[in-house]
C-alpha positions as CSV (number, residue, x, y, z in Angstrom):
1,M,0.0,0.0,0.0
2,T,2.9,2.4,0.6
3,A,3.9,2.2,-3.0
4,I,0.4,3.2,-4.1
5,T,0.3,6.0,-1.6
6,R,3.6,7.3,-2.8
7,G,2.3,7.2,-6.4
8,L,-0.7,9.3,-5.4
9,D,1.6,11.8,-3.8
10,A,3.6,11.9,-7.0
11,M,0.4,12.9,-8.8
12,N,0.6,16.3,-7.3
13,E,4.1,16.8,-8.8
14,R,2.8,15.8,-12.2
15,K,-0.1,18.3,-12.0
16,V,-2.9,15.7,-12.4
17,E,-6.3,17.3,-12.4
18,L,-7.9,17.4,-8.9
19,I,-11.0,15.5,-9.8
20,Y,-8.9,12.5,-10.9
21,Q,-6.9,12.7,-7.7
22,L,-10.2,12.6,-5.7
23,L,-11.4,9.6,-7.8
24,M,-8.2,7.8,-7.2
25,D,-8.4,8.6,-3.5
26,N,-11.9,7.2,-3.4
27,D,-10.7,4.0,-5.0
28,L,-7.8,3.7,-2.6
29,T,-10.2,4.2,0.3
30,A,-12.4,1.4,-1.0
31,L,-9.3,-0.8,-1.4
32,H,-8.3,-0.1,2.2
33,A,-11.9,-1.0,3.3
34,Q,-11.6,-4.3,1.6
35,V,-8.2,-5.0,3.1
36,A,-9.7,-4.2,6.5
37,K,-12.4,-6.8,5.9
38,T,-10.0,-9.5,4.9
39,D,-7.8,-8.7,7.9
40,R,-10.8,-9.1,10.2
41,L,-11.8,-12.4,8.5
42,A,-8.2,-13.7,8.8
43,S,-8.0,-12.7,12.5
44,T,-11.3,-14.2,13.5
45,P,-10.5,-17.7,14.7
46,T,-12.9,-20.7,14.3
47,P,-14.2,-21.7,17.7
48,V,-12.3,-24.7,19.1
49,S,-15.5,-26.2,20.4
50,Y,-16.9,-26.2,16.8
51,T,-14.0,-28.1,15.3
52,R,-13.8,-30.5,18.2
53,H,-17.5,-31.2,18.0
54,I,-17.4,-31.9,14.2
55,S,-14.4,-34.2,14.5
56,R,-15.8,-36.2,17.4
57,S,-19.2,-36.5,15.8
58,L,-17.5,-37.8,12.6
59,M,-15.4,-40.3,14.5
60,L,-18.4,-41.7,16.4
61,W,-20.3,-42.0,13.2
62,L,-17.4,-43.8,11.5
63,L,-17.0,-46.1,14.5
64,A,-20.7,-47.1,14.2
65,L,-20.6,-47.5,10.5
66,P,-19.3,-51.2,10.4
67,A,-22.0,-52.3,12.8
68,S,-24.7,-50.5,10.7
69,V,-23.4,-52.1,7.5
70,A,-23.3,-55.6,9.0
71,T,-26.9,-55.3,10.2
72,V,-28.3,-54.2,6.8
73,A,-26.8,-57.1,4.9
74,T,-24.7,-60.1,5.6
75,P,-21.5,-59.0,3.8
76,T,-18.1,-60.6,4.5
77,P,-15.9,-58.9,7.1
78,T,-13.5,-57.9,4.3
79,L,-16.3,-56.1,2.4
80,V,-17.4,-54.3,5.6
81,A,-13.8,-53.2,6.3
82,A,-13.3,-52.0,2.7
83,L,-16.6,-50.1,2.6
84,T,-15.9,-48.5,6.0
85,A,-12.4,-47.5,4.9
86,F,-13.7,-45.9,1.7
87,V,-16.5,-43.9,3.5
88,A,-14.0,-42.9,6.2
89,W,-11.5,-41.7,3.5
90,L,-14.3,-39.6,1.8
91,L,-15.7,-38.0,5.0
92,L,-12.3,-37.4,6.6
93,G,-11.2,-35.8,3.3
94,I,-14.2,-33.5,3.4
95,D,-13.5,-32.6,7.0
96,D,-9.9,-31.8,6.1
97,I,-11.0,-29.6,3.2
98,G,-13.4,-27.8,5.6
99,M,-10.6,-27.1,8.1
100,Q,-8.5,-25.7,5.3
101,L,-11.3,-23.4,4.1
102,E,-11.7,-22.1,7.6
103,Q,-8.3,-20.4,7.2
104,P,-8.1,-19.5,3.5
105,Y,-5.1,-17.2,3.8
106,T,-2.8,-19.9,4.9
107,V,-3.8,-22.4,2.2
108,M,-4.6,-20.3,-0.9
109,A,-1.9,-18.5,-2.9
110,L,-3.3,-15.0,-2.1
111,A,0.0,-13.4,-1.5
112,Q,0.9,-13.8,-5.2
113,F,-2.5,-12.3,-6.2
114,C,-2.1,-9.4,-3.8
115,D,1.4,-8.7,-5.1
116,E,0.1,-8.7,-8.6
117,V,-2.7,-6.3,-7.8
118,E,-0.3,-3.9,-6.0
119,R,2.2,-4.1,-8.9
120,E,-0.5,-3.3,-11.5
121,V,-2.0,-0.4,-9.5
122,T,1.5,1.0,-8.9
123,E,2.3,0.8,-12.6
124,E,-1.0,2.5,-13.5
125,I,-0.4,5.3,-11.1
126,N,3.3,5.9,-11.8
127,G,3.6,5.0,-15.5
128,S,0.3,6.0,-17.0
129,D,-0.3,8.9,-19.3
130,W,-4.0,8.5,-19.4
131,T,-4.8,11.0,-16.7
132,P,-5.3,14.5,-18.1
133,R,-3.2,17.3,-16.9
134,V,-4.4,20.8,-16.2
135,E,-3.0,23.9,-17.8
136,T,-2.4,25.7,-14.5
137,P,-0.3,24.2,-11.7
138,R,-2.1,22.2,-9.1
139,D,-1.1,24.6,-6.2
140,E,-3.0,27.5,-7.8
141,M,-6.4,25.7,-7.6
142,L,-8.6,25.8,-4.6
143,V,-10.4,22.6,-3.6
144,S,-13.6,24.6,-2.8
145,E,-13.7,25.7,-6.4
146,Y,-14.1,22.1,-7.5
147,L,-16.3,20.8,-4.7
148,N,-19.1,23.4,-4.5
149,P,-18.8,26.8,-6.2
150,A,-22.0,27.9,-4.4
151,W,-20.1,27.9,-1.1
152,Q,-17.8,30.6,-2.3
153,D,-18.7,34.1,-1.2
154,E,-17.3,37.4,-2.5
155,E,-14.3,37.3,-0.2
156,N,-13.2,33.9,-1.3
157,R,-13.6,34.9,-5.0
158,K,-11.4,38.0,-4.3
159,A,-8.7,35.8,-2.7
160,L,-8.8,33.4,-5.7
161,R,-8.4,36.3,-8.1
162,A,-5.4,37.5,-6.0
163,I,-3.8,34.1,-6.2
164,E,-4.4,33.9,-9.9
165,K,-2.9,37.4,-10.5
166,S,0.2,36.6,-8.3
167,A,0.8,33.4,-10.3
168,A,0.6,35.2,-13.6
């Protein structure tokens, strides 16, 4: 994020029009809000009682499975063991996938994705010529002139004219 912020600061030096700076700042604020949401998601632990309960329930169910299979039909002990092992492999695999999905930032390759997004945004800010430049230097413009001209009274307009004359 610091490279993006430095790029926005450099926009002042390149005399980027104020409205585009405000739009970029709004986008950066939205990006920060999303980062805060993901940080909150990553720092929220899954309750230990939840994971223990799921694991214990699954183990009890798997322990009861051979007896259930044996009462339904009269298979051979080898078939009961093979069927139980297959069902256990499936369900324990699903349980393991569920545990991995509880902490997505440690399993998924999000660091590469985030680095790529930061690199692309930084390149767009620092190396792009798409943003129009203003004819007058950025320091000579008043923010109030862009935000709401109706708020300006006669005194502010006189001050603006004085700044424009001193710059000329």
